[in-house]
C-alpha positions, 0 to 999 in steps of 0.5 A: 769814635764819635770824637772822629766822625764829628770831625771828619777823620774817618775817611779812608778815601780822602786819607785819613785813618779808617774805623778798624784803625781807629779801634786798634789805636785805642784797644793797643792804648787800653792795653799800654795803660792796663785796662786789658789784657794783651791778647798773646798773654790773655790771663783767665779766670775772675780773680786775674780779671781784677788785675785790669779794672776800667777807668773810662775816665775824662785823664784816661780819654785825654791820655789817648788824645796824647797817645796818638799825637805821640804816635804822630811826631815819628813812624810807628808800629801798633799791634794790637794783638801783641799790645804794643806800640813801639816806633817803626824804622821800617824802609823801602827799597829806596830808602823811604820809610814804608809807612807814617803808622802802621796798624797792624791787623789784628789776625793777619800780621804784616797787614797794615789797616792803616795804609789809606793814610796819608800825610796830610789826614795825618797831620790835621788828625795829630792837630785835631787830637793835641787840640782834644787833648789841651781842652780836656786839660783844661776841663780838668786843671780848672775846679769848681767852688767846692774842690769838684771838676769845673761841669761846664768846662767840663761839658763844653769840652766835651761836646766840642768832641762827640759835635766838633764845630758844627761844619764838619757836613758841609766839608765832607759834602764838598770832598764828596762832591770832588771824588765825584769828578774823580776818574776812578770815581767815575769809573766805578758810577759807570760799573753800578750803573751798567746793569740797565738804564740810567742817568749815565744812560740818558748823557751816552743818547746826548753825547756827552758826560762819562759814559759816552765812552759806551755805545749800544751794539747787538750782540753777534750770536744771540741778537741781543741789545747790550752797552760795549765800549767805545770803539767796539767791534763790529762783532761784539757780544754781550756780556752773557754769549762771552761767558757761555763761550758761544760765537758766531750766529747760532753757535760756537765759531770764530769772532767777526772780526 
């Protein structure tokens, strides 16, 4: 997850994997490496747990990046509960592959937690994982004079994994700025600011900006001033009167429009 965050690969809104998907991929890989038991075949007892020793080594991390790269070569179905990753041939009614990567929810079979992944996001993820694998393999193959693994090359590889190239933050800021211009983002910001005065209300008063779709009207039942969409009916009601069913001045009645 630190690698994914450092390289901007944890962004469901941007078409990448979310945090849960990365955890599921890691847990499934550890089960395939016999570092963890399968959830369906979990064996209890201290003696049997010793059959799955943890090996947090650089070679294990390199094999994880290779595992992600293989999943990106063809559509795959990853299941944490079963501890397996297999090629997927699920197709839609139109004959197309349903998903490039189907990461099954641990407790909800059939639910894909990686549904936000796009082809471009998956391609960038696979490319960075391949680069990480290459850097780790190079550092593992380069011995030091005493026969051990060279410390400088390993430190450089790990530093790149955890910190990236240093330009991810600026790219993320640019992406976030672009997201502010999307209609979905504007609608969400408008709904969040509906409870009180905000900068969007100032824009509405000037007749510009995304909030210019709103107008202020007096409630036809209680008389309070509330914000409503444009165009608004003459006898619009505030949210409280609509919930309580009050219509007309002083009680129930038909709307004035």
